[in-house]
C-alpha positions as CSV (number, residue, x, y, z in Angstrom):
1,M,0.2,0.1,0.4
2,Q,1.0,3.4,-0.7
3,E,2.4,5.4,2.0
4,K,0.8,8.8,2.9
5,P,2.6,11.7,1.8
6,T,4.9,13.2,5.3
7,Q,4.7,17.0,3.4
8,P,1.8,19.0,3.0
9,L,0.5,18.7,-0.8
10,S,2.4,21.2,-3.5
11,P,0.2,23.6,-5.5
12,S,1.1,21.5,-8.2
13,E,-0.3,18.6,-6.8
14,M,-3.6,19.7,-5.5
15,N,-4.5,21.3,-8.7
16,P,-5.9,18.8,-11.5
17,L,-5.0,20.2,-14.4
18,S,-1.0,20.4,-13.8
19,S,-1.7,16.8,-12.4
20,L,-3.1,15.9,-16.1
21,D,0.1,18.2,-17.4
22,V,2.2,15.8,-15.5
23,W,0.7,12.4,-16.3
24,E,1.1,13.7,-19.8
25,D,4.5,14.0,-19.6
26,D,5.2,10.8,-17.9
27,L,3.1,9.6,-20.7
28,L,5.4,10.7,-23.9
29,E,8.4,9.1,-21.9
30,R,7.1,6.0,-22.4
31,Y,7.8,5.3,-26.1
32,P,7.2,2.3,-27.4
33,D,9.7,-0.2,-28.1
34,P,9.2,-0.9,-31.9
35,E,10.8,-4.3,-31.6
36,T,8.1,-5.5,-29.3
37,I,5.5,-4.2,-31.7
38,A,6.7,-5.6,-34.5
39,K,6.0,-9.3,-34.1
40,E,6.2,-10.8,-37.6
41,K,9.3,-9.4,-39.1
42,S,12.4,-7.0,-37.7
43,T,11.5,-3.3,-38.0
44,E,14.2,-2.8,-40.7
45,E,11.9,-5.0,-43.2
46,Y,9.2,-2.1,-42.7
47,R,9.2,0.8,-45.5
48,N,11.4,-0.9,-48.3
49,Y,10.9,0.9,-51.1
50,E,14.0,-0.1,-52.5
51,T,12.6,-3.1,-53.2
52,P,9.0,-3.2,-52.0
53,G,7.2,-6.2,-51.4
54,R,4.3,-4.8,-53.9
55,D,5.0,-3.7,-57.5
56,T,2.4,-0.8,-57.2
57,V,4.2,1.1,-54.8
58,R,6.7,2.7,-57.0
59,E,3.9,3.6,-59.8
60,F,1.6,5.1,-56.7
61,Y,4.5,7.5,-56.1
62,R,5.3,8.6,-59.3
63,L,1.8,9.7,-60.2
64,N,1.4,11.2,-56.8
65,H,4.5,13.1,-57.2
66,T,3.4,14.2,-60.5
67,Y,0.1,15.7,-60.3
68,Q,0.2,16.7,-56.7
69,T,0.7,20.6,-57.2
70,Y,-0.3,23.5,-55.4
71,D,-3.0,24.3,-57.2
72,F,-4.7,20.8,-57.1
73,V,-4.5,20.8,-53.3
74,Q,-6.7,23.6,-53.4
75,E,-8.9,22.5,-55.9
76,K,-9.6,19.1,-53.6
77,R,-9.8,21.3,-50.3
78,A,-12.7,23.4,-52.0
79,E,-14.3,20.4,-53.1
80,F,-14.3,18.0,-50.5
81,L,-14.2,19.9,-47.1
82,K,-17.9,20.7,-47.4
83,F,-19.0,17.5,-46.4
84,D,-21.7,17.6,-48.2
85,R,-21.5,14.2,-50.1
86,K,-22.9,11.9,-47.8
87,E,-23.6,11.2,-44.2
88,M,-23.4,7.4,-43.0
89,S,-22.3,5.9,-39.5
90,V,-19.0,4.7,-38.5
91,W,-19.6,1.3,-39.0
92,D,-20.8,1.9,-42.5
93,A,-17.7,3.5,-43.3
94,F,-15.8,0.8,-42.0
95,N,-17.6,-1.7,-44.2
96,F,-16.6,0.2,-46.8
97,L,-12.6,0.4,-45.9
98,N,-12.5,-3.5,-46.1
99,E,-12.8,-3.6,-49.5
100,L,-9.5,-0.9,-50.0
101,V,-6.0,-2.2,-50.2
102,D,-3.5,0.9,-50.2
103,D,-1.5,0.6,-53.2
104,S,1.2,3.0,-51.4
105,D,1.8,0.2,-48.6
106,P,4.7,-1.9,-48.7
107,D,4.2,-3.6,-45.7
108,T,0.5,-5.0,-45.8
109,D,-2.0,-6.2,-48.0
110,L,-4.7,-6.8,-45.3
111,D,-7.8,-4.7,-45.8
112,Q,-7.8,-1.4,-44.1
113,F,-10.4,-2.0,-40.9
114,Q,-8.2,-4.9,-40.1
115,H,-5.1,-2.4,-39.7
116,L,-6.9,0.0,-38.1
117,L,-7.7,-2.8,-35.0
118,Q,-4.2,-3.7,-34.9
119,T,-2.8,-0.1,-34.7
120,S,-5.6,0.4,-32.1
121,E,-5.1,-2.7,-29.9
122,A,-0.9,-2.1,-29.7
123,I,-1.7,1.4,-28.6
124,R,-4.8,0.1,-26.0
125,A,-2.4,-2.8,-24.8
126,D,0.4,0.0,-24.1
127,G,-2.1,1.8,-21.3
128,H,-2.8,4.6,-23.4
129,P,-5.7,7.2,-23.1
130,D,-8.8,5.8,-25.1
131,W,-8.7,9.0,-27.1
132,M,-5.4,8.1,-28.4
133,V,-7.0,4.4,-29.1
134,L,-10.1,6.0,-30.9
135,A,-7.1,8.2,-33.1
136,G,-5.7,4.4,-34.3
137,L,-8.8,3.4,-34.8
138,F,-9.6,6.5,-37.1
139,H,-6.0,7.2,-38.7
140,D,-6.9,5.7,-42.0
141,M,-10.8,6.4,-42.1
142,G,-10.1,9.6,-44.6
143,K,-9.0,6.6,-47.2
144,V,-13.4,6.7,-48.0
145,L,-12.2,9.5,-50.3
146,C,-12.1,6.2,-52.8
147,L,-15.6,5.6,-52.4
148,F,-16.2,9.2,-54.4
149,G,-13.9,8.0,-57.1
150,E,-10.8,9.5,-55.9
151,P,-7.7,7.8,-57.4
152,Q,-5.7,6.2,-54.6
153,W,-2.4,8.4,-55.4
154,A,-4.5,11.5,-54.3
155,V,-5.5,9.7,-51.1
156,V,-3.0,7.6,-49.7
157,G,0.8,7.5,-49.3
158,D,3.1,9.8,-47.7
159,T,2.4,13.6,-47.4
160,F,4.4,16.8,-47.7
161,P,4.1,20.4,-48.0
162,V,3.2,21.7,-51.5
163,G,3.9,25.4,-52.2
164,C,8.0,25.0,-51.2
165,A,10.7,23.0,-52.3
166,Y,11.0,19.2,-52.1
167,S,12.7,17.8,-50.0
168,D,15.1,14.7,-51.1
169,K,13.9,13.0,-47.9
170,I,10.4,12.1,-49.2
171,V,10.5,8.8,-51.0
172,Y,10.9,8.3,-54.5
173,P,12.1,12.3,-54.9
174,E,13.3,11.8,-58.2
175,F,9.6,11.6,-59.8
176,F,8.9,15.4,-58.6
177,K,10.9,16.4,-61.5
178,N,7.8,15.2,-63.5
179,N,5.6,18.1,-61.4
180,P,4.6,21.3,-62.9
181,D,5.5,23.1,-59.7
182,Y,9.2,21.9,-59.7
183,S,9.7,24.7,-62.7
184,D,7.8,27.1,-61.0
185,A,10.2,29.2,-59.1
186,R,7.4,30.6,-56.7
187,Y,7.6,26.9,-55.1
188,Q,11.2,25.8,-55.2
189,T,12.8,27.8,-52.3
190,P,13.1,26.2,-48.9
191,N,10.0,28.5,-47.4
192,G,8.2,29.0,-50.9
193,V,5.1,30.5,-50.4
194,Y,5.7,30.7,-46.7
195,S,7.5,32.2,-44.1
196,A,9.8,30.7,-41.9
197,G,8.4,29.5,-38.6
198,C,4.8,30.2,-40.0
199,G,3.4,26.7,-38.3
200,L,1.9,24.1,-39.9
201,R,-1.2,25.4,-39.6
202,N,-0.7,27.5,-42.2
203,V,1.2,25.3,-44.7
204,H,-0.6,23.3,-47.5
205,M,-0.2,19.2,-47.1
206,S,0.0,17.1,-50.2
207,W,-3.9,16.3,-50.5
208,G,-4.9,13.4,-49.1
209,H,-6.7,11.3,-46.0
210,D,-4.6,12.8,-43.1
211,E,-6.0,16.2,-43.9
212,Y,-9.7,14.9,-44.9
213,V,-9.9,12.8,-41.7
214,Y,-8.3,15.7,-39.2
215,H,-11.2,17.9,-41.0
216,M,-13.8,15.6,-40.2
217,L,-12.9,14.8,-36.7
218,K,-11.6,18.3,-35.2
219,D,-14.6,19.1,-33.7
220,Y,-14.6,15.9,-31.4
221,L,-11.0,14.8,-30.4
222,P,-8.3,16.7,-28.4
223,E,-5.6,18.5,-30.2
224,P,-2.7,15.8,-29.8
225,A,-5.3,13.1,-31.0
226,L,-5.8,15.7,-34.2
227,Y,-2.3,16.1,-34.7
228,M,-1.5,12.4,-35.3
229,L,-4.3,12.0,-37.2
230,R,-3.0,15.0,-39.6
231,Y,0.3,14.5,-40.0
232,H,0.4,10.4,-39.5
233,S,2.1,10.4,-42.8
234,F,4.0,13.3,-42.9
235,Y,7.2,10.9,-42.4
236,A,9.9,13.3,-44.3
237,Q,9.1,15.2,-40.9
238,H,8.6,13.2,-37.8
239,R,10.9,10.8,-39.1
240,E,13.8,13.2,-41.2
241,H,12.9,16.5,-39.7
242,A,13.3,17.8,-42.8
243,Y,10.5,20.7,-43.0
244,D,11.5,22.4,-39.0
245,H,12.1,25.1,-40.6
246,L,8.4,25.7,-41.4
247,M,7.6,24.7,-37.6
248,D,6.7,26.7,-34.7
249,D,7.1,25.9,-31.0
250,H,3.3,24.9,-31.0
251,D,4.3,22.1,-33.9
252,R,7.1,21.1,-31.8
253,E,5.7,20.5,-28.8
254,L,2.4,18.0,-30.0
255,F,4.9,16.9,-32.7
256,K,5.7,14.5,-29.3
257,W,2.2,12.8,-29.7
258,V,2.6,12.3,-33.8
259,N,6.4,10.7,-32.8
260,L,4.3,8.3,-30.0
261,F,1.7,7.2,-32.6
262,N,4.0,6.7,-35.4
263,P,5.5,3.1,-34.4
264,Y,2.0,1.9,-33.5
265,D,0.9,2.8,-37.1
266,L,4.1,1.3,-39.1
267,Y,4.9,-1.4,-36.8
268,S,1.9,-2.8,-35.6
269,K,1.3,-4.5,-39.4
270,N,1.3,-8.3,-39.7
271,P,-0.3,-10.7,-41.4
272,T,-2.4,-12.1,-38.3
273,P,-5.5,-10.2,-38.2
274,P,-7.5,-9.2,-35.0
275,N,-10.6,-11.2,-33.7
276,W,-13.5,-8.4,-34.2
277,T,-16.0,-10.4,-32.4
278,E,-14.3,-10.3,-29.6
279,L,-13.6,-6.4,-29.9
280,R,-16.4,-5.2,-31.1
281,P,-18.3,-4.5,-27.8
282,Y,-15.3,-2.4,-26.6
283,Y,-14.9,-0.4,-30.2
284,E,-18.6,0.2,-30.2
285,S,-18.7,1.9,-26.6
286,L,-15.7,3.8,-27.5
287,V,-16.8,5.0,-31.0
288,A,-20.0,6.3,-28.8
289,K,-18.0,8.0,-26.1
290,Y,-16.6,10.9,-28.6
291,L,-18.7,10.5,-31.7
292,P,-21.8,11.1,-33.2
293,A,-24.2,8.3,-34.3
294,T,-23.3,9.6,-38.0
295,I,-20.8,11.7,-39.6
296,K,-20.7,13.7,-42.9
297,F,-18.2,12.8,-45.6
């Protein structure tokens, strides 16, 4: 049994908000060991783009890097962020995802819902808060864009800023030579149309499921979860720090959560699907806690 404190409680111990901050700091120190998540293969075998296990990957990124222009991103934001296409339950949306195999992913050919369950279950097993488990379950929900006829190169894959110079840390950077923005001087300086330290909220990312699901759920989840959703595919930054010059202090603080989330997204992928029958009651309760009965798409 824990002993009673012999000294009076400090102001920080008496303030529950302060205690929550301390708890979150402790949580962030418990970054997962990737090797404990990657049960089916070593961590070095993930994100192998030199010799990907699926021949769709290289062609996917050729298309993605050719057509993801600054103007294209503005067009897609105007088209889809009105959320006037469809309203459906979360579970109907997951049923659609069960039909999708991500052509950009060299690590799995399981359907999307199984991957989402693997991610969220790995997060739950490590004792993280339930909103982070929910972020794991929903981080790829934006891929329902394919339901509206969008090609995969405009929905999935690694994300990167548009409107500024492309980093050579982005996967397959050679394909950017085919992009019209590559020859536009406005977009080919480190800051491009932005300013140093402007903050990522002022930077347009390549269009895809990250940005879409962020806007879909921004009224329902805490900000750390929203950063996980919005930037989980931004590997050039959270793995390579290629765009530090555009970030501000708020980004740097919140990216601790993106870094915490990323290993669960990446290394939980394995060929063994979770048992949905057993897990369903927990996730139905979790979804009902945070989200309305239907969501607009």
